[in-house]
N, CA, C and O atoms as CSV, one atom per row, in Angstrom:
chain,resi,resn,atom,element,x,y,z
A,1,GLU,N,N,99.790,67.975,134.024
A,1,GLU,CA,C,98.460,67.960,133.421
A,1,GLU,C,C,97.771,66.615,133.643
A,1,GLU,O,O,96.556,66.569,133.835
A,2,ASN,N,N,98.536,65.520,133.620
A,2,ASN,CA,C,97.924,64.202,133.847
A,2,ASN,C,C,97.280,64.113,135.229
A,2,ASN,O,O,96.200,63.541,135.374
A,3,ALA,N,N,97.935,64.674,136.239
A,3,ALA,CA,C,97.378,64.654,137.601
A,3,ALA,C,C,96.092,65.483,137.660
A,3,ALA,O,O,95.144,65.104,138.347
A,4,LEU,N,N,96.055,66.597,136.954
A,4,LEU,CA,C,94.852,67.428,136.931
A,4,LEU,C,C,93.702,66.689,136.260
A,4,LEU,O,O,92.560,66.753,136.717
A,5,ARG,N,N,94.009,65.993,135.180
A,5,ARG,CA,C,92.969,65.235,134.469
A,5,ARG,C,C,92.456,64.084,135.356
A,5,ARG,O,O,91.260,63.793,135.360
A,6,ARG,N,N,93.355,63.436,136.099
A,6,ARG,CA,C,92.931,62.379,137.027
A,6,ARG,C,C,92.011,62.940,138.099
A,6,ARG,O,O,91.013,62.315,138.460
A,7,ALA,N,N,92.347,64.117,138.606
A,7,ALA,CA,C,91.503,64.746,139.627
A,7,ALA,C,C,90.099,64.964,139.095
A,7,ALA,O,O,89.120,64.735,139.806
A,8,GLY,N,N,89.995,65.405,137.851
A,8,GLY,CA,C,88.675,65.612,137.254
A,8,GLY,C,C,87.949,64.318,136.960
A,8,GLY,O,O,86.737,64.217,137.149
A,9,ARG,N,N,88.688,63.337,136.501
A,9,ARG,CA,C,88.095,62.058,136.101
A,9,ARG,C,C,87.677,61.201,137.288
A,9,ARG,O,O,86.689,60.471,137.215
A,10,LEU,N,N,88.443,61.290,138.401
A,10,LEU,CA,C,88.233,60.363,139.507
A,10,LEU,C,C,87.922,61.019,140.857
A,10,LEU,O,O,87.302,60.398,141.720
A,11,GLY,N,N,88.342,62.243,141.034
A,11,GLY,CA,C,88.293,62.847,142.352
A,11,GLY,C,C,86.994,63.560,142.688
A,11,GLY,O,O,86.216,63.937,141.812
A,12,GLN,N,N,86.790,63.730,143.976
A,12,GLN,CA,C,85.675,64.537,144.459
A,12,GLN,C,C,86.143,65.955,144.747
A,12,GLN,O,O,85.334,66.853,144.983
A,13,GLY,N,N,87.462,66.149,144.725
A,13,GLY,CA,C,88.007,67.458,144.980
A,13,GLY,C,C,89.435,67.559,144.505
A,13,GLY,O,O,90.097,66.554,144.243
A,14,TYR,N,N,89.897,68.785,144.397
A,14,TYR,CA,C,91.290,69.080,144.068
A,14,TYR,C,C,91.749,70.124,145.059
A,14,TYR,O,O,91.132,71.183,145.174
A,15,HIS,N,N,92.830,69.842,145.783
A,15,HIS,CA,C,93.331,70.742,146.809
A,15,HIS,C,C,94.708,71.248,146.387
A,15,HIS,O,O,95.664,70.478,146.295
A,16,ALA,N,N,94.793,72.542,146.135
A,16,ALA,CA,C,96.061,73.163,145.747
A,16,ALA,C,C,96.723,73.766,146.974
A,16,ALA,O,O,96.048,74.202,147.906
A,17,SER,N,N,98.029,73.786,146.964
A,17,SER,CA,C,98.789,74.344,148.067
A,17,SER,C,C,99.752,75.393,147.531
A,17,SER,O,O,100.461,75.151,146.555
A,18,ALA,N,N,99.777,76.557,148.170
A,18,ALA,CA,C,100.691,77.645,147.798
A,18,ALA,C,C,100.548,78.026,146.323
A,18,ALA,O,O,101.536,78.326,145.653
A,19,SER,N,N,99.328,78.009,145.834
A,19,SER,CA,C,99.050,78.359,144.444
A,19,SER,C,C,98.199,79.617,144.393
A,19,SER,O,O,97.292,79.798,145.206
A,20,SER,N,N,98.490,80.468,143.452
A,20,SER,CA,C,97.728,81.700,143.290
A,20,SER,C,C,96.434,81.431,142.531
A,20,SER,O,O,96.256,80.360,141.949
A,21,HIS,N,N,95.540,82.404,142.542
A,21,HIS,CA,C,94.307,82.274,141.762
A,21,HIS,C,C,94.630,82.206,140.272
A,21,HIS,O,O,93.905,81.554,139.521
A,22,ALA,N,N,95.686,82.856,139.832
A,22,ALA,CA,C,96.077,82.791,138.416
A,22,ALA,C,C,96.517,81.376,138.043
A,22,ALA,O,O,96.198,80.892,136.957
A,23,GLN,N,N,97.238,80.721,138.930
A,23,GLN,CA,C,97.642,79.338,138.671
A,23,GLN,C,C,96.426,78.423,138.631
A,23,GLN,O,O,96.333,77.543,137.774
A,24,LEU,N,N,95.496,78.629,139.556
A,24,LEU,CA,C,94.285,77.807,139.557
A,24,LEU,C,C,93.440,78.081,138.320
A,24,LEU,O,O,92.797,77.168,137.802
A,25,ALA,N,N,93.432,79.297,137.845
A,25,ALA,CA,C,92.669,79.628,136.637
A,25,ALA,C,C,93.148,78.816,135.444
A,25,ALA,O,O,92.366,78.545,134.532
A,26,GLU,N,N,94.407,78.427,135.433
A,26,GLU,CA,C,94.951,77.575,134.367
A,26,GLU,C,C,94.602,76.102,134.602
A,26,GLU,O,O,94.402,75.359,133.641
A,27,ARG,N,N,94.528,75.679,135.843
A,27,ARG,CA,C,94.303,74.267,136.172
A,27,ARG,C,C,92.825,73.869,136.135
A,27,ARG,O,O,92.486,72.773,135.689
A,28,ILE,N,N,91.959,74.748,136.598
A,28,ILE,CA,C,90.546,74.394,136.753
A,28,ILE,C,C,89.891,73.963,135.445
A,28,ILE,O,O,89.143,72.985,135.456
A,29,PRO,N,N,90.128,74.636,134.317
A,29,PRO,CA,C,89.510,74.161,133.070
A,29,PRO,C,C,89.939,72.736,132.691
A,29,PRO,O,O,89.144,71.976,132.138
A,30,ILE,N,N,91.168,72.385,132.981
A,30,ILE,CA,C,91.656,71.030,132.691
A,30,ILE,C,C,90.910,70.021,133.557
A,30,ILE,O,O,90.452,68.986,133.072
A,31,ILE,N,N,90.795,70.338,134.843
A,31,ILE,CA,C,90.089,69.460,135.781
A,31,ILE,C,C,88.626,69.311,135.379
A,31,ILE,O,O,88.107,68.197,135.303
A,32,ASN,N,N,87.972,70.425,135.124
A,32,ASN,CA,C,86.547,70.394,134.782
A,32,ASN,C,C,86.281,69.696,133.456
A,32,ASN,O,O,85.278,68.997,133.311
A,33,SER,N,N,87.165,69.880,132.499
A,33,SER,CA,C,87.014,69.209,131.205
A,33,SER,C,C,87.096,67.691,131.369
A,33,SER,O,O,86.310,66.954,130.773
A,34,ALA,N,N,88.042,67.235,132.173
A,34,ALA,CA,C,88.187,65.791,132.408
A,34,ALA,C,C,86.958,65.235,133.117
A,34,ALA,O,O,86.509,64.129,132.814
A,35,ALA,N,N,86.417,65.998,134.057
A,35,ALA,CA,C,85.208,65.552,134.760
A,35,ALA,C,C,84.043,65.450,133.777
A,35,ALA,O,O,83.295,64.473,133.793
A,36,GLN,N,N,83.896,66.446,132.938
A,36,GLN,CA,C,82.807,66.444,131.959
A,36,GLN,C,C,82.952,65.265,131.003
A,36,GLN,O,O,81.966,64.593,130.699
A,37,GLU,N,N,84.164,65.006,130.526
A,37,GLU,CA,C,84.407,63.871,129.629
A,37,GLU,C,C,84.068,62.542,130.291
A,37,GLU,O,O,83.647,61.599,129.619
A,38,ALA,N,N,84.250,62.465,131.604
A,38,ALA,CA,C,83.964,61.240,132.350
A,38,ALA,C,C,82.501,61.175,132.793
A,38,ALA,O,O,82.081,60.199,133.415
A,39,GLY,N,N,81.726,62.216,132.474
A,39,GLY,CA,C,80.322,62.225,132.859
A,39,GLY,C,C,80.114,62.432,134.346
A,39,GLY,O,O,79.131,61.958,134.916
A,40,ARG,N,N,81.044,63.141,134.976
A,40,ARG,CA,C,80.987,63.368,136.416
A,40,ARG,C,C,80.825,64.855,136.701
A,40,ARG,O,O,81.156,65.693,135.862
A,41,PRO,N,N,80.317,65.179,137.881
A,41,PRO,CA,C,80.286,66.598,138.257
A,41,PRO,C,C,81.707,67.101,138.505
A,41,PRO,O,O,82.595,66.336,138.880
A,42,ALA,N,N,81.900,68.368,138.294
A,42,ALA,CA,C,83.214,68.960,138.557
A,42,ALA,C,C,83.543,68.819,140.038
A,42,ALA,O,O,82.673,69.031,140.882
A,43,PRO,N,N,84.774,68.467,140.365
A,43,PRO,CA,C,85.150,68.336,141.769
A,43,PRO,C,C,85.262,69.694,142.453
A,43,PRO,O,O,85.464,70.716,141.797
A,44,LEU,N,N,85.131,69.693,143.763
A,44,LEU,CA,C,85.329,70.897,144.557
A,44,LEU,C,C,86.784,71.329,144.430
A,44,LEU,O,O,87.692,70.506,144.544
A,45,ILE,N,N,87.002,72.595,144.199
A,45,ILE,CA,C,88.360,73.139,144.133
A,45,ILE,C,C,88.649,73.820,145.466
A,45,ILE,O,O,87.897,74.683,145.918
A,46,SER,N,N,89.742,73.416,146.076
A,46,SER,CA,C,90.144,73.920,147.381
A,46,SER,C,C,91.565,74.467,147.285
A,46,SER,O,O,92.394,73.936,146.546
A,47,ALA,N,N,91.834,75.517,148.026
A,47,ALA,CA,C,93.176,76.097,148.037
A,47,ALA,C,C,93.611,76.341,149.471
A,47,ALA,O,O,92.856,76.876,150.283
A,48,ARG,N,N,94.839,75.943,149.769
A,48,ARG,CA,C,95.447,76.262,151.063
A,48,ARG,C,C,96.487,77.333,150.812
A,48,ARG,O,O,97.393,77.160,149.996
A,49,VAL,N,N,96.349,78.438,151.520
A,49,VAL,CA,C,97.290,79.537,151.340
A,49,VAL,C,C,97.815,80.007,152.691
A,49,VAL,O,O,97.089,80.036,153.685
A,50,ARG,N,N,99.065,80.366,152.701
A,50,ARG,CA,C,99.645,80.961,153.893
A,50,ARG,C,C,99.238,82.427,153.926
A,50,ARG,O,O,99.179,83.088,152.889
A,51,VAL,N,N,98.960,82.924,155.109
A,51,VAL,CA,C,98.522,84.299,155.296
A,51,VAL,C,C,99.628,85.087,155.980
A,51,VAL,O,O,100.211,84.650,156.973
A,52,HIS,N,N,99.902,86.270,155.416
A,52,HIS,CA,C,100.908,87.143,156.023
A,52,HIS,C,C,100.478,88.593,155.863
A,52,HIS,O,O,100.323,89.081,154.744
A,53,PHE,N,N,100.287,89.275,156.977
A,53,PHE,CA,C,99.997,90.707,156.924
A,53,PHE,C,C,101.305,91.419,156.601
A,53,PHE,O,O,102.254,91.382,157.384
A,54,GLY,N,N,101.344,92.053,155.461
A,54,GLY,CA,C,102.556,92.729,155.007
A,54,GLY,C,C,103.014,92.155,153.684
A,54,GLY,O,O,102.313,91.333,153.092
A,55,PRO,N,N,104.185,92.574,153.206
A,55,PRO,CA,C,104.657,92.127,151.892
A,55,PRO,C,C,105.050,90.650,151.887
A,55,PRO,O,O,105.494,90.101,152.896
A,56,ASN,N,N,104.876,90.029,150.732
A,56,ASN,CA,C,105.290,88.637,150.563
A,56,ASN,C,C,106.784,88.598,150.297
A,56,ASN,O,O,107.253,89.099,149.275
A,57,GLU,N,N,107.519,88.013,151.202
A,57,GLU,CA,C,108.962,87.884,151.040
A,57,GLU,C,C,109.361,86.427,150.850
A,57,GLU,O,O,110.545,86.097,150.904
A,58,ALA,N,N,108.383,85.556,150.627
A,58,ALA,CA,C,108.647,84.128,150.439
A,58,ALA,C,C,108.784,83.825,148.948
A,58,ALA,O,O,108.298,84.588,148.112
A,59,PRO,N,N,109.435,82.728,148.616
A,59,PRO,CA,C,109.583,82.358,147.202
A,59,PRO,C,C,108.357,81.622,146.647
A,59,PRO,O,O,108.429,81.028,145.571
A,60,PHE,N,N,107.248,81.659,147.363
A,60,PHE,CA,C,106.032,80.987,146.917
A,60,PHE,C,C,104.852,81.920,147.153
A,60,PHE,O,O,104.980,82.940,147.831
A,61,TYR,N,N,103.705,81.561,146.588
A,61,TYR,CA,C,102.520,82.398,146.731
A,61,TYR,C,C,102.059,82.414,148.183
A,61,TYR,O,O,102.009,81.379,148.847
A,62,MET,N,N,101.726,83.597,148.659
A,62,MET,CA,C,101.093,83.775,149.962
A,62,MET,C,C,99.992,84.809,149.803
A,62,MET,O,O,100.090,85.711,148.972
A,63,LEU,N,N,98.957,84.675,150.592
A,63,LEU,CA,C,97.941,85.698,150.699
A,63,LEU,C,C,98.548,86.752,151.610
A,63,LEU,O,O,98.679,86.544,152.816
A,64,SER,N,N,98.916,87.882,151.028
A,64,SER,CA,C,99.678,88.857,151.806
A,64,SER,C,C,99.243,90.272,151.461
A,64,SER,O,O,98.434,90.506,150.562
A,65,GLY,N,N,99.816,91.205,152.214
A,65,GLY,CA,C,99.527,92.611,151.996
A,65,GLY,C,C,98.603,93.150,153.059
A,65,GLY,O,O,98.481,92.594,154.150
A,66,ALA,N,N,97.953,94.251,152.715
A,66,ALA,CA,C,96.976,94.871,153.605
A,66,ALA,C,C,95.670,94.087,153.541
A,66,ALA,O,O,95.438,93.365,152.571
A,67,PRO,N,N,94.817,94.212,154.548
A,67,PRO,CA,C,93.542,93.487,154.531
A,67,PRO,C,C,92.735,93.688,153.247
A,67,PRO,O,O,92.142,92.736,152.741
A,68,GLU,N,N,92.704,94.904,152.719
A,68,GLU,CA,C,91.944,95.150,151.490
A,68,GLU,C,C,92.494,94.342,150.320
A,68,GLU,O,O,91.738,93.855,149.479
A,69,GLN,N,N,93.815,94.205,150.275
A,69,GLN,CA,C,94.435,93.399,149.219
A,69,GLN,C,C,94.063,91.926,149.384
A,69,GLN,O,O,93.808,91.231,148.400
A,70,MET,N,N,94.033,91.460,150.614
A,70,MET,CA,C,93.675,90.069,150.871
A,70,MET,C,C,92.230,89.799,150.469
A,70,MET,O,O,91.938,88.755,149.887
A,71,VAL,N,N,91.330,90.719,150.769
A,71,VAL,CA,C,89.928,90.569,150.372
A,71,VAL,C,C,89.829,90.447,148.854
A,71,VAL,O,O,89.117,89.582,148.344
A,72,ALA,N,N,90.534,91.305,148.138
A,72,ALA,CA,C,90.512,91.260,146.672
A,72,ALA,C,C,91.064,89.935,146.157
A,72,ALA,O,O,90.522,89.361,145.212
A,73,GLU,N,N,92.130,89.451,146.769
A,73,GLU,CA,C,92.717,88.160,146.358
A,73,GLU,C,C,91.732,87.017,146.591
A,73,GLU,O,O,91.573,86.151,145.730
A,74,ILE,N,N,91.077,87.008,147.739
A,74,ILE,CA,C,90.112,85.945,148.032
A,74,ILE,C,C,88.978,85.983,147.017
A,74,ILE,O,O,88.524,84.938,146.552
A,75,ARG,N,N,88.524,87.165,146.677
A,75,ARG,CA,C,87.475,87.284,145.649
A,75,ARG,C,C,87.961,86.785,144.300
A,75,ARG,O,O,87.178,86.235,143.525
A,76,SER,N,N,89.241,86.968,144.009
A,76,SER,CA,C,89.804,86.447,142.760
A,76,SER,C,C,89.825,84.921,142.754
A,76,SER,O,O,89.581,84.297,141.721
A,77,PHE,N,N,90.115,84.322,143.904
A,77,PHE,CA,C,90.047,82.863,144.001
A,77,PHE,C,C,88.627,82.388,143.711
A,77,PHE,O,O,88.423,81.431,142.964
A,78,GLU,N,N,87.658,83.058,144.303
A,78,GLU,CA,C,86.257,82.694,144.093
A,78,GLU,C,C,85.878,82.856,142.622
A,78,GLU,O,O,85.168,82.017,142.067
A,79,ALA,N,N,86.342,83.916,142.000
A,79,ALA,CA,C,85.988,84.208,140.606
A,79,ALA,C,C,86.484,83.137,139.637
A,79,ALA,O,O,85.849,82.899,138.609
A,80,VAL,N,N,87.606,82.488,139.945
A,80,VAL,CA,C,88.113,81.454,139.040
A,80,VAL,C,C,87.538,80.074,139.336
A,80,VAL,O,O,87.827,79.117,138.618
A,81,GLY,N,N,86.712,79.960,140.406
A,81,GLY,CA,C,86.057,78.682,140.677
A,81,GLY,C,C,86.504,77.960,141.928
A,81,GLY,O,O,86.166,76.791,142.116
A,82,THR,N,N,87.252,78.620,142.785
A,82,THR,CA,C,87.662,78.001,144.040
A,82,THR,C,C,86.471,78.009,144.997
A,82,THR,O,O,85.890,79.060,145.267
A,83,GLY,N,N,86.115,76.838,145.502
A,83,GLY,CA,C,84.952,76.720,146.370
A,83,GLY,C,C,85.270,76.631,147.842
A,83,GLY,O,O,84.370,76.702,148.679
A,84,HIS,N,N,86.549,76.475,148.173
A,84,HIS,CA,C,86.956,76.313,149.570
A,84,HIS,C,C,88.371,76.843,149.725
A,84,HIS,O,O,89.216,76.643,148.852
A,85,MET,N,N,88.625,77.515,150.831
A,85,MET,CA,C,89.992,77.962,151.123
A,85,MET,C,C,90.344,77.602,152.561
A,85,MET,O,O,89.525,77.732,153.471
A,86,ALA,N,N,91.566,77.151,152.744
A,86,ALA,CA,C,92.119,76.877,154.071
A,86,ALA,C,C,93.260,77.862,154.286
A,86,ALA,O,O,94.114,78.024,153.414
A,87,PHE,N,N,93.278,78.509,155.425
A,87,PHE,CA,C,94.265,79.547,155.694
A,87,PHE,C,C,95.282,79.051,156.710
A,87,PHE,O,O,94.922,78.533,157.767
A,88,ASP,N,N,96.546,79.214,156.378
A,88,ASP,CA,C,97.667,78.768,157.207
A,88,ASP,C,C,98.391,80.010,157.711
A,88,ASP,O,O,98.848,80.832,156.917
A,89,PHE,N,N,98.494,80.143,159.017
A,89,PHE,CA,C,99.134,81.320,159.595
A,89,PHE,C,C,100.582,81.061,159.994
A,89,PHE,O,O,101.256,81.969,160.479
A,90,ALA,N,N,101.066,79.852,159.800
A,90,ALA,CA,C,102.473,79.489,160.037
A,90,ALA,C,C,102.983,80.001,161.382
A,90,ALA,O,O,104.095,80.520,161.486
A,91,GLU,N,N,102.166,79.847,162.386
A,91,GLU,CA,C,102.532,80.330,163.708
A,91,GLU,C,C,102.423,79.189,164.710
A,91,GLU,O,O,101.397,78.512,164.776
A,92,THR,N,N,103.472,78.975,165.484
A,92,THR,CA,C,103.460,77.899,166.467
A,92,THR,C,C,103.191,78.390,167.883
A,92,THR,O,O,102.859,77.591,168.759
A,93,ASN,N,N,103.328,79.685,168.120
A,93,ASN,CA,C,103.023,80.245,169.428
A,93,ASN,C,C,101.508,80.385,169.528
A,93,ASN,O,O,100.919,81.139,168.753
A,94,PRO,N,N,100.860,79.684,170.454
A,94,PRO,CA,C,99.394,79.703,170.521
A,94,PRO,C,C,98.794,81.097,170.662
A,94,PRO,O,O,97.798,81.404,170.007
A,95,ASP,N,N,99.374,81.937,171.494
A,95,ASP,CA,C,98.822,83.279,171.684
A,95,ASP,C,C,98.932,84.110,170.407
A,95,ASP,O,O,98.003,84.832,170.043
A,96,GLU,N,N,100.057,84.003,169.742
A,96,GLU,CA,C,100.252,84.749,168.490
A,96,GLU,C,C,99.331,84.205,167.400
A,96,GLU,O,O,98.796,84.973,166.601
A,97,ALA,N,N,99.143,82.891,167.363
A,97,ALA,CA,C,98.231,82.293,166.373
A,97,ALA,C,C,96.814,82.825,166.577
A,97,ALA,O,O,96.153,83.205,165.610
A,98,VAL,N,N,96.349,82.854,167.802
A,98,VAL,CA,C,95.013,83.377,168.102
A,98,VAL,C,C,94.916,84.837,167.687
A,98,VAL,O,O,93.917,85.245,167.094
A,99,ARG,N,N,95.941,85.631,167.990
A,99,ARG,CA,C,95.935,87.046,167.616
A,99,ARG,C,C,95.813,87.218,166.103
A,99,ARG,O,O,95.025,88.035,165.628
A,100,LEU,N,N,96.593,86.447,165.350
A,100,LEU,CA,C,96.563,86.553,163.892
A,100,LEU,C,C,95.221,86.097,163.317
A,100,LEU,O,O,94.670,86.741,162.425
A,101,ILE,N,N,94.709,85.002,163.825
A,101,ILE,CA,C,93.432,84.479,163.331
A,101,ILE,C,C,92.303,85.455,163.634
A,101,ILE,O,O,91.450,85.708,162.784
A,102,GLU,N,N,92.298,85.992,164.827
A,102,GLU,CA,C,91.257,86.964,165.175
A,102,GLU,C,C,91.376,88.230,164.327
A,102,GLU,O,O,90.364,88.789,163.906
A,103,ARG,N,N,92.592,88.681,164.077
A,103,ARG,CA,C,92.785,89.843,163.207
A,103,ARG,C,C,92.282,89.545,161.799
A,103,ARG,O,O,91.595,90.369,161.195
A,104,PHE,N,N,92.619,88.381,161.282
A,104,PHE,CA,C,92.188,87.988,159.937
A,104,PHE,C,C,90.668,87.940,159.864
A,104,PHE,O,O,90.074,88.397,158.888
A,105,ASP,N,N,90.049,87.395,160.884
A,105,ASP,CA,C,88.588,87.337,160.915
A,105,ASP,C,C,87.989,88.737,160.929
A,105,ASP,O,O,87.040,89.027,160.200
A,106,ARG,N,N,88.541,89.582,161.748
A,106,ARG,CA,C,88.003,90.940,161.940
A,106,ARG,C,C,88.277,91.849,160.731
A,106,ARG,O,O,87.409,92.633,160.348
A,107,GLU,N,N,89.454,91.756,160.134
A,107,GLU,CA,C,89.848,92.703,159.094
A,107,GLU,C,C,89.685,92.183,157.667
A,107,GLU,O,O,89.601,92.974,156.727
A,108,VAL,N,N,89.639,90.873,157.500
A,108,VAL,CA,C,89.553,90.310,156.149
A,108,VAL,C,C,88.216,89.587,155.958
A,108,VAL,O,O,87.410,89.976,155.113
A,109,LEU,N,N,87.993,88.557,156.730
A,109,LEU,CA,C,86.782,87.758,156.532
A,109,LEU,C,C,85.506,88.553,156.755
A,109,LEU,O,O,84.507,88.325,156.073
A,110,ALA,N,N,85.528,89.482,157.700
A,110,ALA,CA,C,84.321,90.290,157.955
A,110,ALA,C,C,83.896,91.054,156.698
A,110,ALA,O,O,82.704,91.278,156.488
A,111,ALA,N,N,84.843,91.450,155.874
A,111,ALA,CA,C,84.523,92.177,154.640
A,111,ALA,C,C,83.890,91.267,153.587
A,111,ALA,O,O,83.310,91.754,152.617
A,112,LEU,N,N,83.996,89.978,153.769
A,112,LEU,CA,C,83.451,89.011,152.812
A,112,LEU,C,C,82.082,88.478,153.231
A,112,LEU,O,O,81.434,87.760,152.470
A,113,ARG,N,N,81.652,88.822,154.415
A,113,ARG,CA,C,80.375,88.313,154.921
A,113,ARG,C,C,79.212,89.105,154.369
A,113,ARG,O,O,78.059,88.815,154.689
């Protein structure tokens, strides 16, 4: 909680990694309250999430499932106050990375435009 309050009091942004929208929903009020107490604007909330088409089999939060599920999750991030998202495809093969990114753009991001 102290780190969250510092982010609100001093930071221009807060960047979460591998955190769900539910986790951010708990953190954002703490950050925003600290910013308000310090007389500052609320910092930009950013989230980096790993993307996986299919079920989440990792021990941490991932944006996963079918494209429709991913769209709903992204909207949930927006609903709790996330202003920026960075997507990690965890792929080192350049051709496969391009394929995944293009699929994500076509099947997920296009639904948000």
